[in-house]
N, CA and C atoms as a LAMMPS dump frame, in Angstrom:
ITEM: TIMESTEP
0
ITEM: NUMBER OF ATOMS
285
ITEM: BOX BOUNDS ff ff ff
-5.0000000000000000e+02 5.0000000000000000e+02
-5.0000000000000000e+02 5.0000000000000000e+02
-5.0000000000000000e+02 5.0000000000000000e+02
ITEM: ATOMS id mol type element x y z
1 1 1 N 276.702 409.877 -282.127
2 1 2 C 276.967 410.864 -281.116
3 1 3 C 275.902 410.779 -280.056
4 2 1 N 276.304 410.863 -278.825
5 2 2 C 275.391 410.761 -277.702
6 2 3 C 275.066 412.147 -277.181
7 3 1 N 273.773 412.416 -276.978
8 3 2 C 273.378 413.7 -276.41
9 3 3 C 273.16 413.6 -274.906
10 4 1 N 273.278 412.407 -274.363
11 4 2 C 273.04 412.194 -272.943
12 4 3 C 274.275 412.433 -272.108
13 5 1 N 274.164 412.261 -270.814
14 5 2 C 275.32 412.46 -269.943
15 5 3 C 276.403 411.431 -270.258
16 6 1 N 277.619 411.836 -270.086
17 6 2 C 278.72 410.924 -270.359
18 6 3 C 279.78 411.063 -269.27
19 7 1 N 280.607 410.055 -269.171
20 7 2 C 281.675 410.021 -268.186
21 7 3 C 282.972 409.87 -268.951
22 8 1 N 283.907 410.757 -268.697
23 8 2 C 285.2 410.684 -269.362
24 8 3 C 286.24 410.205 -268.364
25 9 1 N 286.89 409.12 -268.694
26 9 2 C 287.958 408.598 -267.847
27 9 3 C 289.243 408.741 -268.648
28 10 1 N 290.189 409.517 -268.12
29 10 2 C 291.422 409.725 -268.843
30 10 3 C 292.606 409.511 -267.925
31 11 1 N 293.77 409.232 -268.531
32 11 2 C 294.982 409.027 -267.74
33 11 3 C 296.154 409.566 -268.534
34 12 1 N 296.934 410.421 -267.907
35 12 2 C 298.151 410.927 -268.531
36 12 3 C 299.323 410.508 -267.652
37 13 1 N 300.346 410.012 -268.289
38 13 2 C 301.54 409.628 -267.55
39 13 3 C 302.543 410.769 -267.654
40 14 1 N 303.04 411.202 -266.518
41 14 2 C 304.004 412.304 -266.474
42 14 3 C 305.264 411.895 -267.214
43 15 1 N 305.741 412.799 -268.097
44 15 2 C 306.941 412.537 -268.854
45 15 3 C 306.725 411.677 -270.077
46 16 1 N 305.505 411.264 -270.339
47 16 2 C 305.212 410.452 -271.515
48 16 3 C 304.077 411.116 -272.275
49 17 1 N 304.012 410.871 -273.523
50 17 2 C 302.971 411.47 -274.352
51 17 3 C 301.786 410.531 -274.536
52 18 1 N 301.621 409.58 -273.668
53 18 2 C 300.564 408.594 -273.778
54 18 3 C 299.35 409.056 -272.982
55 19 1 N 298.207 409.044 -273.6
56 19 2 C 296.975 409.353 -272.899
57 19 3 C 295.953 408.296 -273.253
58 20 1 N 295.371 407.702 -272.27
59 20 2 C 294.352 406.689 -272.483
60 20 3 C 293.019 407.303 -272.074
61 21 1 N 292.082 407.335 -272.972
62 21 2 C 290.779 407.926 -272.69
63 21 3 C 289.684 406.955 -273.094
64 22 1 N 288.646 406.923 -272.329
65 22 2 C 287.477 406.121 -272.659
66 22 3 C 286.244 406.971 -272.379
67 23 1 N 285.354 407.01 -273.34
68 23 2 C 284.088 407.722 -273.167
69 23 3 C 282.985 406.703 -272.937
70 24 1 N 282.223 406.901 -271.904
71 24 2 C 281.058 406.079 -271.644
72 24 3 C 279.82 406.946 -271.807
73 25 1 N 278.862 406.457 -272.469
74 25 2 C 277.674 407.243 -272.726
75 25 3 C 276.437 406.449 -272.331
76 26 1 N 275.559 407.101 -271.592
77 26 2 C 274.322 406.437 -271.164
78 26 3 C 273.152 406.994 -271.955
79 27 1 N 273.073 406.669 -273.21
80 27 2 C 271.955 407.085 -274.042
81 27 3 C 270.937 405.947 -274.052
82 28 1 N 269.723 406.313 -274.379
83 28 2 C 268.67 405.331 -274.474
84 28 3 C 268.932 404.439 -275.683
85 29 1 N 268.97 403.165 -275.471
86 29 2 C 269.11 402.21 -276.573
87 29 3 C 267.716 401.751 -276.952
88 30 1 N 267.497 401.567 -278.246
89 30 2 C 266.176 401.223 -278.727
90 30 3 C 266.297 400.348 -279.962
91 31 1 N 265.521 399.314 -280.008
92 31 2 C 265.43 398.496 -281.213
93 31 3 C 264.198 398.962 -281.959
94 32 1 N 264.385 399.342 -283.202
95 32 2 C 263.288 399.855 -284.008
96 32 3 C 263.021 398.882 -285.153
97 33 1 N 261.836 398.366 -285.196
98 33 2 C 261.457 397.436 -286.258
99 33 3 C 260.569 398.192 -287.249
100 34 1 N 261.075 398.416 -288.439
101 34 2 C 260.351 399.117 -289.467
102 34 3 C 259.814 398.129 -290.493
103 35 1 N 258.678 398.467 -291.097
104 35 2 C 258.225 397.66 -292.231
105 35 3 C 259.322 397.706 -293.318
106 36 1 N 259.437 396.649 -294.068
107 36 2 C 260.518 396.516 -295.046
108 36 3 C 260.564 397.672 -296.033
109 37 1 N 259.381 398.095 -296.527
110 37 2 C 259.355 399.193 -297.498
111 37 3 C 259.859 400.493 -296.884
112 38 1 N 259.48 400.77 -295.642
113 38 2 C 259.944 401.984 -294.966
114 38 3 C 261.446 401.933 -294.684
115 39 1 N 261.943 400.762 -294.35
116 39 2 C 263.369 400.609 -294.122
117 39 3 C 264.154 400.876 -295.403
118 40 1 N 263.636 400.393 -296.539
119 40 2 C 264.296 400.645 -297.826
120 40 3 C 264.284 402.14 -298.153
121 41 1 N 263.163 402.801 -297.919
122 41 2 C 263.076 404.234 -298.177
123 41 3 C 264.034 405.006 -297.285
124 42 1 N 264.116 404.602 -296.028
125 42 2 C 265.036 405.244 -295.093
126 42 3 C 266.483 405.038 -295.506
127 43 1 N 266.817 403.824 -295.917
128 43 2 C 268.176 403.526 -296.375
129 43 3 C 268.528 404.347 -297.611
130 44 1 N 267.586 404.469 -298.539
131 44 2 C 267.822 405.28 -299.747
132 44 3 C 268.05 406.74 -299.381
133 45 1 N 267.22 407.267 -298.496
134 45 2 C 267.367 408.655 -298.058
135 45 3 C 268.695 408.865 -297.35
136 46 1 N 269.059 407.941 -296.486
137 46 2 C 270.34 408.04 -295.765
138 46 3 C 271.504 408.089 -296.74
139 47 1 N 271.429 407.27 -297.78
140 47 2 C 272.504 407.257 -298.771
141 47 3 C 272.551 408.577 -299.544
142 48 1 N 271.385 409.072 -299.948
143 48 2 C 271.353 410.343 -300.701
144 48 3 C 271.829 411.522 -299.857
145 49 1 N 271.477 411.523 -298.588
146 49 2 C 271.821 412.639 -297.69
147 49 3 C 273.201 412.469 -297.049
148 50 1 N 273.819 411.327 -297.258
149 50 2 C 275.109 411.02 -296.63
150 50 3 C 275.024 411.094 -295.108
151 51 1 N 273.956 410.527 -294.576
152 51 2 C 273.711 410.462 -293.14
153 51 3 C 273.364 409.026 -292.769
154 52 1 N 273.512 408.706 -291.505
155 52 2 C 273.111 407.378 -291.049
156 52 3 C 271.592 407.345 -290.854
157 53 1 N 271.049 406.15 -290.878
158 53 2 C 269.616 405.997 -290.606
159 53 3 C 269.31 406.497 -289.212
160 54 1 N 270.205 406.23 -288.272
161 54 2 C 270.029 406.7 -286.895
162 54 3 C 269.879 408.22 -286.862
163 55 1 N 270.769 408.925 -287.542
164 55 2 C 270.722 410.391 -287.555
165 55 3 C 269.419 410.89 -288.15
166 56 1 N 268.97 410.288 -289.237
167 56 2 C 267.713 410.698 -289.852
168 56 3 C 266.527 410.478 -288.921
169 57 1 N 266.526 409.367 -288.21
170 57 2 C 265.429 409.083 -287.274
171 57 3 C 265.448 410.089 -286.129
172 58 1 N 266.621 410.382 -285.573
173 58 2 C 266.718 411.361 -284.486
174 58 3 C 266.248 412.73 -284.976
175 59 1 N 266.686 413.139 -286.165
176 59 2 C 266.261 414.422 -286.707
177 59 3 C 264.742 414.462 -286.896
178 60 1 N 264.181 413.371 -287.384
179 60 2 C 262.732 413.319 -287.611
180 60 3 C 261.947 413.416 -286.327
181 61 1 N 262.389 412.711 -285.309
182 61 2 C 261.691 412.758 -284.02
183 61 3 C 261.789 414.157 -283.427
184 62 1 N 262.962 414.76 -283.491
185 62 2 C 263.115 416.138 -282.973
186 62 3 C 262.209 417.102 -283.735
187 63 1 N 262.174 416.991 -285.062
188 63 2 C 261.334 417.874 -285.868
189 63 3 C 259.851 417.692 -285.499
190 64 1 N 259.436 416.449 -285.322
191 64 2 C 258.05 416.186 -284.948
192 64 3 C 257.714 416.812 -283.6
193 65 1 N 258.612 416.662 -282.619
194 65 2 C 258.373 417.249 -281.297
195 65 3 C 258.339 418.76 -281.363
196 66 1 N 259.247 419.367 -282.148
197 66 2 C 259.253 420.827 -282.304
198 66 3 C 257.961 421.31 -282.956
199 67 1 N 257.482 420.593 -283.983
200 67 2 C 256.258 420.983 -284.658
201 67 3 C 255.062 420.902 -283.714
202 68 1 N 255.027 419.848 -282.901
203 68 2 C 253.914 419.719 -281.956
204 68 3 C 253.96 420.803 -280.873
205 69 1 N 255.164 421.138 -280.424
206 69 2 C 255.303 422.211 -279.431
207 69 3 C 254.875 423.537 -280.039
208 70 1 N 255.276 423.787 -281.292
209 70 2 C 254.892 425.026 -281.97
210 70 3 C 253.369 425.096 -282.134
211 71 1 N 252.765 423.973 -282.567
212 71 2 C 251.324 423.926 -282.75
213 71 3 C 250.599 424.217 -281.432
214 72 1 N 251.092 423.649 -280.339
215 72 2 C 250.468 423.878 -279.036
216 72 3 C 250.58 425.346 -278.637
217 73 1 N 251.712 425.974 -278.927
218 73 2 C 251.886 427.395 -278.604
219 73 3 C 250.933 428.261 -279.435
220 74 1 N 250.764 427.938 -280.701
221 74 2 C 249.854 428.69 -281.564
222 74 3 C 248.42 428.53 -281.067
223 75 1 N 248.036 427.306 -280.734
224 75 2 C 246.674 427.081 -280.229
225 75 3 C 246.446 427.803 -278.916
226 76 1 N 247.459 427.829 -278.055
227 76 2 C 247.36 428.536 -276.779
228 76 3 C 247.216 430.041 -277.03
229 77 1 N 247.975 430.575 -277.969
230 77 2 C 247.876 431.999 -278.293
231 77 3 C 246.524 432.354 -278.88
232 78 1 N 246.002 431.495 -279.741
233 78 2 C 244.678 431.723 -280.324
234 78 3 C 243.605 431.684 -279.253
235 79 1 N 243.668 430.721 -278.364
236 79 2 C 242.689 430.628 -277.272
237 79 3 C 242.741 431.874 -276.398
238 80 1 N 243.952 432.36 -276.131
239 80 2 C 244.1 433.575 -275.326
240 80 3 C 243.465 434.768 -276.044
241 81 1 N 243.753 434.909 -277.333
242 81 2 C 243.194 436.029 -278.096
243 81 3 C 241.682 435.957 -278.151
244 82 1 N 241.141 434.756 -278.374
245 82 2 C 239.678 434.622 -278.433
246 82 3 C 239.038 434.953 -277.1
247 83 1 N 239.7 434.614 -276.007
248 83 2 C 239.144 434.878 -274.685
249 83 3 C 239.266 436.35 -274.3
250 84 1 N 240.442 436.928 -274.512
251 84 2 C 240.697 438.289 -274.017
252 84 3 C 240.326 439.389 -275.028
253 85 1 N 240.181 439.064 -276.276
254 85 2 C 239.867 440.062 -277.283
255 85 3 C 238.546 439.769 -277.99
256 86 1 N 237.654 439.08 -277.308
257 86 2 C 236.38 438.668 -277.917
258 86 3 C 235.577 439.868 -278.418
259 87 1 N 235.473 440.922 -277.628
260 87 2 C 234.693 442.088 -278.034
261 87 3 C 235.31 442.783 -279.257
262 88 1 N 236.617 442.886 -279.269
263 88 2 C 237.285 443.501 -280.417
264 88 3 C 237.06 442.661 -281.665
265 89 1 N 237.139 441.354 -281.526
266 89 2 C 236.917 440.478 -282.665
267 89 3 C 235.475 440.549 -283.172
268 90 1 N 234.526 440.709 -282.249
269 90 2 C 233.132 440.849 -282.641
270 90 3 C 232.919 442.152 -283.422
271 91 1 N 233.551 443.249 -282.947
272 91 2 C 233.427 444.52 -283.66
273 91 3 C 234.031 444.433 -285.053
274 92 1 N 235.155 443.731 -285.167
275 92 2 C 235.775 443.554 -286.479
276 92 3 C 234.872 442.742 -287.406
277 93 1 N 234.222 441.736 -286.841
278 93 2 C 233.352 440.89 -287.654
279 93 3 C 232.118 441.674 -288.126
280 94 1 N 231.642 442.594 -287.296
281 94 2 C 230.449 443.374 -287.639
282 94 3 C 230.732 444.5 -288.605
283 95 1 N 231.986 444.906 -288.757
284 95 2 C 232.285 446.056 -289.617
285 95 3 C 232.407 445.687 -291.071
C-alpha cells in the first residue's frame, strides 16, 4: 500500500459495465541490504505476524520516529519546567 500521492486514471463506457482503472503511485523506492541474520529474523517475524517484511519495516521506522518525537517533547517540557519553575523546585528540594 502506498501512502504517497497517487493518480487514478479510470474510464467508463456508457451503456457498458466495463471500467478500466489504473493506479499510479509515487512512493519512495528503496533497496535495503540487511545482514543475513537480521533478514532471517525479519522473515521469521513476518511469517509469525502474517505481515510482509515491508510492512514490518515501515511500522518499525514509524514507531522509531514517534518515539524520538515523544522523547523530544518530554525533554522540551522538562527544560521548560526547570527554567520556569526553578524556585518552586528548589523549595521542594529543601523541604
